[in-house]
N, C-alpha and C positions, 0 to 999 in steps of 0.2 A: 311663281310662275300662271301668269292666266292661259286656256284652251289655245285665246287665239295667237297667241305669239308663238305655240310649241307647233300650232299646222302649218305655221307660215315660217316656217324656218331660222327663229326667233329665238338663241343661246339667252338667260336668266340665269345668275348666279348660281351658285352650291353652293352651300354651305363644304368646305376642304376636309374638316375634320366626318362627315356623314361622306364624303361621295367617298374617306381613306377606308370606311365602316364596310362599306354597300360593294366596291368594289377589290378590296383590302390583299385579296388575292391573286391579284393580278403586282398587287409591289413588291418591287424586289427588299431584297430585305435591309433594310434598314432606307431605305428613299421614298420620300410624304411627297405629302401633294400642296399646292402651293393656291393653287388654286380650280377653282369644277364649275360647267357652266354645260349645263342639261338645256334637252329641246323637248319634247313629250316623252324620249322615249329614249334616244340618242344622247349620249356624250361625252365628251371630253375632257382629258385633265391636262393640266402642265406639272408636274412633278421637279424633282429637283432635279431631275439623271431625263426623262422625255416626256416628247409627247403621246398621249392616250387619249384615239380615234373607237368612242365607243360608237358599235352600228348592227341596234337592233332590226332583225329583219324580218320578212314575212305574217302575218295577221296576229299571231301569239307572239311575236316577240322569244321564241323559244331561237332558235338559230342569231349570233351574233359573232359576229368581226373585232376585235380588235388588235386595231391598229394602232404601229407605234413606232414612231416619228426618232429617234435621236438628234437633241439639240445640231449636233454635226453635221446632221444632215440639211438640216436651213440653209438656205444660198442665202434668201429674203424674204423678207413679208412686207406688205401692208394692212396701214390700218387705214382707213375714213369713217371720218365720225361722222354722224346722224345733225341732218341738213334740217334748215325749215318744212321739205314739203315728207325731207325720207325722213320716216325717224327712227332707224337703222344706220348703225352703228355694222360695218363687214371690215373681216381681217380676210386673208390673199395671204397664204407659204407656198414656198417656192421652195420645192425636193429635189436635194443636185437628184439628174438625171430621168425629171420631168418637165413638161415640154408647162401641163398645165395646174394653177397650184391650188390647193386646197384652199375651198373658203367655205366661211363661217358665217354668220351675220349677229347678230347681240339686238339686242331689244333696251328699251331704254331702261332698265332697273338696271343692266351688264357696263361695268365699266371698260371701257373699252382701252380707257386711259392703263389703265394692269393688267389688263391682256398685253403690248407695246413694250411697257416696262421687264417683267417679265421675258418673252419675249431677247428685248435688247439686253440684258443680263448675262443670259444665258447661249440665244448665238454670238453674242459675237468675241465669246470667248478663245 
């Protein structure tokens, strides 16, 4: 992932095995990371049970917020593919009882269709 992509808020694909090693303390017994994406310091993980948003805060990034979103709490989602002039794809997820969606942008190296398929598989249960 390029530094410019991270600065502008675009997520790039992270190896799920590496994500499982880096964030293993967050995972429940038998929980598997299916896909992971990373910004410069922040990340989000799609596991077989939930979506985990990791927000490193402050200058040093030592303070970290881990936000878990159970798939059953996602009411709907939208995926916008990249275009000719807009090179970034975007994901929006609406959670029950919140009006504003959680949004993330994906750089050209990330497969937004993979994200769409994962959400469709787990949200549709």
